[in-house]
C-alpha positions in Angstrom: -47.6 10.2 18.5 -51.0 8.9 19.6 -52.8 10.5 16.6 -50.7 8.5 14.1 -52.1 5.4 12.5 -51.1 2.3 14.6 -50.0 -1.1 13.2 -51.6 -4.4 14.3 -50.9 -4.7 18.0 -50.9 -8.5 17.8 -48.0 -8.6 15.2 -44.5 -9.2 16.4 -42.1 -6.3 16.0 -39.3 -7.8 13.9 -36.7 -5.1 14.9 -37.1 -6.0 18.6 -36.5 -9.7 18.0 -33.5 -9.1 15.6 -31.7 -6.6 17.8 -32.4 -8.5 21.0 -31.1 -11.7 19.3 -28.0 -9.8 18.1 -27.1 -8.5 21.5 -27.7 -11.9 23.1 -25.3 -13.5 20.7 -22.7 -10.8 21.3 -23.2 -11.2 25.0 -22.0 -14.7 24.8 -18.6 -13.3 23.6 -18.2 -11.4 26.9 -19.2 -14.4 29.0 -16.6 -16.5 27.2 -14.1 -13.8 28.1 -15.1 -14.2 31.7 -14.5 -18.0 31.7 -11.2 -17.4 29.8 -9.9 -15.6 32.8 -9.3 -12.3 31.0 -9.8 -9.2 33.2 -11.6 -6.1 31.9 -9.3 -3.2 31.2 -6.8 -4.7 28.7 -5.8 -1.7 26.6 -4.6 -3.7 23.6 -6.9 -3.3 20.6 -8.3 -6.9 20.2 -9.3 -7.5 23.9 -10.5 -3.9 24.3 -12.8 -3.8 21.3 -14.0 -7.4 22.1 -15.0 -6.2 25.5 -16.4 -2.9 24.2 -18.8 -4.3 21.7 -20.5 -6.4 24.4 -21.4 -3.2 26.3 -24.4 -3.0 24.1 -25.9 -6.1 25.5 -27.1 -5.0 29.0 -28.4 -1.7 27.7 -30.3 -3.1 24.7 -31.6 -6.1 26.7 -33.0 -3.8 29.5 -34.4 -1.2 27.1 -36.3 -3.8 25.0 -37.6 -5.5 28.2 -39.4 -2.2 28.8 -40.5 -2.1 25.1 -41.8 -5.7 25.4 -43.9 -4.6 28.5 -45.6 -2.0 26.4 -46.2 -4.4 23.6 -47.7 -6.9 26.1 -50.1 -4.2 27.2 -51.1 -3.6 23.6 -51.9 -7.3 23.1 -53.7 -7.9 26.4 -55.4 -4.4 26.5 -55.4 -4.7 30.3 -53.1 -2.8 32.6 -54.1 -5.1 35.4 -52.8 -8.1 33.5 -49.6 -6.3 32.7 -49.1 -5.3 36.3 -49.6 -8.9 37.4 -47.3 -10.2 34.8 -44.5 -7.7 35.6 -44.6 -8.5 39.3 -44.7 -12.3 38.9 -42.1 -12.4 36.2 -39.9 -9.9 38.0 -39.9 -12.0 41.2 -39.4 -15.1 39.2 -36.3 -13.5 37.6 -34.9 -12.6 40.9 -35.3 -16.1 42.2 -33.9 -17.5 39.0 -30.8 -15.2 39.3 -30.1 -16.2 42.9 -30.5 -20.0 42.3 -30.3 -21.2 38.7 -28.2 -18.4 37.1 -25.7 -18.4 40.0 -25.3 -22.2 39.7 -24.7 -22.0 35.9 -22.0 -19.4 36.5 -20.3 -21.2 39.3 -21.4 -24.9 39.4 -21.2 -24.3 43.1 -24.1 -24.9 45.5 -22.5 -23.3 48.5 -24.2 -19.9 48.6 -22.0 -18.8 51.6 -19.0 -18.6 49.3 -20.2 -16.0 46.9 -23.5 -14.4 45.8 -23.8 -11.5 43.4 -26.4 -9.6 41.5 -26.3 -9.7 37.8 -28.4 -8.3 35.0 -31.3 -10.7 35.5 -31.6 -9.6 39.1 -31.8 -6.0 38.1 -34.3 -6.8 35.3 -36.5 -8.6 37.8 -36.6 -5.8 40.4 -37.0 -3.2 37.6 -40.1 -5.0 36.4 -41.6 -5.1 39.8 -41.0 -1.4 40.3 -42.2 -0.6 36.8 -45.5 -2.3 37.7 -46.1 0.5 40.2 -46.0 3.1 37.3 -48.2 1.3 34.7 -51.3 3.4 35.6 -49.4 6.4 34.2 -49.2 7.3 30.5 -46.2 5.8 28.6 -44.8 9.3 28.0 -44.9 10.1 31.8 -43.1 6.8 32.5 -40.5 7.6 29.9 -39.9 11.1 31.2 -39.4 9.7 34.7 -37.0 7.2 33.2 -35.0 9.9 31.6 -34.8 11.8 34.9 -33.5 8.7 36.6 -30.8 8.3 34.0 -29.6 11.8 33.7 -29.9 12.7 37.4 -28.6 9.3 38.6 -25.7 10.7 40.6 -28.1 12.4 43.0 -29.2 9.0 44.2 -25.9 8.5 46.0 -27.0 11.1 48.5 -30.4 9.5 49.4 -29.0 8.1 52.7 -28.0 11.7 53.8 -31.7 12.6 54.3 -31.8 10.2 57.2 -30.5 11.0 60.7 -26.8 10.7 61.0 -27.1 7.8 63.4 -28.6 5.6 60.8 -27.0 7.0 57.6 -24.4 4.2 57.3 -26.9 1.4 57.8 -29.3 3.0 55.2 -26.4 3.5 52.8 -25.4 -0.2 53.1 -28.9 -1.3 52.1 -29.3 1.4 49.5 -26.4 -0.2 47.7 -28.9 -2.4 46.0 -30.2 0.7 44.3 -27.1 2.9 43.9 -23.6 3.1 45.4 -23.3 5.7 48.2 -20.2 7.3 49.8 -22.0 6.9 53.1 -21.8 3.1 52.9 -19.2 1.2 54.8 -19.7 -2.2 53.2 -18.1 -2.6 49.8 -15.8 -5.0 48.0 -13.1 -4.1 45.6 -12.9 -6.7 42.8 -11.2 -6.6 39.4 -10.8 -2.8 39.5 -14.4 -2.1 40.6 -15.6 -0.9 44.0 -18.9 -2.7 44.4 -21.6 -2.4 47.1 -22.0 -5.4 49.4 -25.5 -5.8 50.9 -26.4 -8.6 53.2 -23.4 -10.5 52.0 -24.4 -10.0 48.3 -21.9 -8.4 46.0 -23.9 -5.9 43.8 -22.5 -5.9 40.3 -25.7 -4.4 38.8 -27.6 -1.8 40.8 -31.2 -1.1 40.2 -30.7 2.5 39.3 -30.3 3.7 36.6 -31.2 0.5 34.8 -34.8 1.0 36.0 -34.7 4.3 34.0 -33.5 2.5 30.9 -36.5 0.1 31.2 -38.9 2.9 31.7 -37.6 4.8 28.6 -37.9 1.5 26.6 -41.5 1.2 27.7 -42.2 4.6 26.3 -40.3 3.6 23.1 -42.7 0.7 22.6 -45.4 3.3 21.9 -43.4 4.5 18.9 -43.1 1.0 17.5 -46.9 0.8 17.2 -46.9 3.6 14.6 -46.6 3.4 10.8 -43.1 2.6 9.5 -42.6 6.1 8.2 -42.9 7.5 11.7 -40.7 4.7 13.2 -38.0 5.5 10.7 -38.1 9.3 11.2 -38.2 9.3 15.0 -35.8 6.4 15.5 -33.2 8.0 13.3 -33.7 11.4 15.0 -33.4 9.9 18.5 -30.6 7.5 17.7 -28.4 9.9 15.8 -29.0 12.7 18.4 -27.9 10.3 21.2 -24.8 9.4 19.2 -24.0 13.0 18.5 -24.5 14.0 22.1 -22.2 11.2 23.2 -19.4 12.2 20.8 -19.6 15.8 21.8 -20.0 15.4 25.6 -17.5 12.5 25.7 -14.9 14.5 23.8 -15.3 17.4 26.2 -15.0 15.2 29.2 -11.8 13.6 27.9 -10.3 17.0 27.0 -11.0 18.5 30.4 -10.9 15.5 32.7 -8.3 13.2 34.3 -8.1 11.1 31.1 -6.5 14.0 29.2 -3.0 12.9 30.4 -3.6 9.2 29.7 -1.5 7.6 27.0 -4.5 5.6 25.6 -5.6 6.5 22.1 -8.4 9.0 22.0 -10.8 6.5 20.6 -10.2 4.1 23.5 -10.7 6.9 26.0 -14.0 7.8 24.3 -15.2 4.2 24.3 -14.1 3.3 27.9 -17.2 4.6 29.6 -18.3 3.6 33.1 -20.6 0.6 33.3 -20.9 -0.1 37.0 -23.3 1.8 37.4 -23.8 2.8 33.8 -23.0 6.5 33.3 -25.1 8.8 31.1 -22.3 8.6 28.4 -22.3 4.8 28.6 -26.1 4.7 27.9 -25.9 7.3 25.1 -23.1 5.3 23.5 -24.9 2.0 23.7 -28.6 2.9 23.1 -28.1 5.5 20.4 -26.9 3.1 17.7 -29.5 0.4 18.8 -32.4 2.9 18.3 -31.0 4.2 15.0 -30.8 0.6 13.7 -34.5 -0.1 14.4 -35.8 1.0 11.0 -33.3 -1.0 9.1 -33.8 -4.2 11.1 -37.6 -3.8 10.7 -37.2 -4.4 6.9 -34.1 -6.6 6.7 -34.5 -10.3 5.6 -32.4 -13.3 5.0 -31.0 -16.3 6.9 -29.0 -14.2 9.3 -32.1 -12.1 10.2 -34.1 -15.2 10.7 -31.5 -16.7 13.0 -31.3 -13.5 15.1 -35.1 -13.4 15.3 -35.2 -17.0 16.5 -32.8 -16.2 19.4 -34.5 -12.8 20.1 -37.9 -14.5 20.6 -36.6 -16.7 23.4 -34.0 -14.5 25.2 -34.3 -16.0 28.7 -34.1 -19.6 27.4 -31.0 -18.6 25.4 -29.5 -16.8 28.4 -29.7 -19.9 30.6 -28.6 -22.3 27.9 -25.5 -20.2 26.8 -24.2 -20.0 30.4 -24.4 -23.8 30.7 -22.7 -24.3 27.3 -19.9 -21.8 27.9 -19.2 -23.2 31.4 -19.0 -26.8 30.2 -16.8 -25.7 27.2 -14.5 -23.8 29.6 -13.9 -26.9 31.7 -13.0 -28.9 28.5 -10.6 -26.2 27.3 -9.0 -26.1 30.8 -8.4 -29.8 30.6 -6.5 -29.4 27.3 -4.5 -26.4 28.6 -3.7 -27.4 32.2 -4.7 -31.1 32.5 -7.6 -30.4 34.9 -11.0 -28.8 34.6 -10.3 -26.4 37.5 -13.9 -25.5 38.3 -12.5 -23.9 41.5 -11.5 -20.9 39.3 -15.2 -20.2 38.7 -16.7 -20.4 42.2 -17.0 -16.6 42.2 -18.0 -16.2 38.6 -18.3 -13.8 36.9 -15.4 -12.6 39.0 -12.8 -15.3 38.0 -9.6 -16.0 39.8 -7.6 -17.9 37.1 -3.7 -17.9 37.1 -2.3 -15.8 34.4 -0.4 -18.6 32.7 -3.7 -20.5 32.1 -5.7 -17.7 30.6 -7.0 -18.2 27.1 -5.8 -16.1 24.1 -8.2 -14.1 22.0 -8.3 -16.6 19.2 -9.4 -19.4 21.7 -12.1 -17.2 23.0 -13.5 -16.5 19.6 -13.3 -20.2 18.7 -15.2 -21.3 21.8 -17.8 -18.5 21.2 -18.4 -19.7 17.7 -18.7 -23.4 18.7 -21.2 -22.9 21.5 -23.4 -20.7 19.4 -24.3 -23.7 17.1 -26.1 -26.0 19.6 -27.5 -22.9 21.3 -29.1 -21.8 18.1 -30.7 -25.1 17.3 -32.0 -25.5 20.8 -33.5 -22.0 20.6 -35.1 -22.8 17.3 -36.7 -25.9 18.8 -38.0 -24.0 21.8 -39.3 -21.0 19.8 -41.3 -23.4 17.7 -42.6 -25.3 20.8 -43.5 -22.0 22.4 -45.3 -20.7 19.4 -47.2 -24.0 19.0 -48.4 -24.0 22.6 -49.9 -20.5 23.5 -52.2 -22.2 26.0 -49.2 -23.0 28.3 -49.0 -19.8 30.4 -45.7 -20.8 32.0 -43.9 -20.5 28.7 -44.3 -16.7 29.0 -41.8 -16.8 31.9 -39.0 -18.5 30.0 
């Protein structure tokens, strides 16, 4: 691809902003679900599909974080600058996750009660690790990422290479990277067995999300080409991923334990493992996103502009939407039960809400639609402010 004519490296890539904005807005629907008290795994069509569509968020967000890193390199033309940015922003995201994001989820300052890793934590550490590979060519980084994704199950055996006397201790720490059968510290919550490391419940492990970011970094090189090449290769990659998902997923269902399940075939196919994200999960979520890149690169109109606005300030939106949803949840609880009941959320996003007070699907969609309005206008203001003040370096981190 290096011999193809490149576009202006200083121009924003519209498709990245639009798709990132779209998944950020969809992500809010899943977080409203969390505050509504609904548990994942509901087999009825409405809740199942509402949960399923939000699976695209973490995958696309992580993938485009890698793409943005490559685009940053094209603008700065300095690998040293990119390495410094990835390390500092990555550490900043980890700190942000542990302090600010955790508070927005819980409104709880007592860190002894519950601490967890979420997607921002994983993005932060993935950026720090990606910085160590920046001296390599984008293709090399992308291939390493693909290996991490498709060979991910081998990482559970890493602790086995250590002496038996320390395997358990290594496995317990390795839980930050990938779950291991050698670990003794885990927590079973809401149907998931999650690693627990130094008192931290690990919802999002670093692997294979690091691989997704690395592949996204390589993908950024494609987005520097002429549109005809973007269209051709994105459709080939995206449709191939979708086809492989449909074929492999169908075979797994027909030959695996789900064959005897009473769930409809479509639900069996779509119910892929997210913690950690399986190969089928990533094919299912990244294939359509990549295939949509050529279309979103040319689309226009008010909706496209709104999505671009959110997509240009994803971290600002992420923090703002958590605050807005949490406040809205407390108000809804007052109407439903007579009390705000913030104690239900002290372990968010793992919520312990009595079944009789859980919101219905219509209430969840209503709250989602309401909180999007102030979030959008705030994002529009911040995007304009950020664009008007390029001299303020700290704006790159939010």
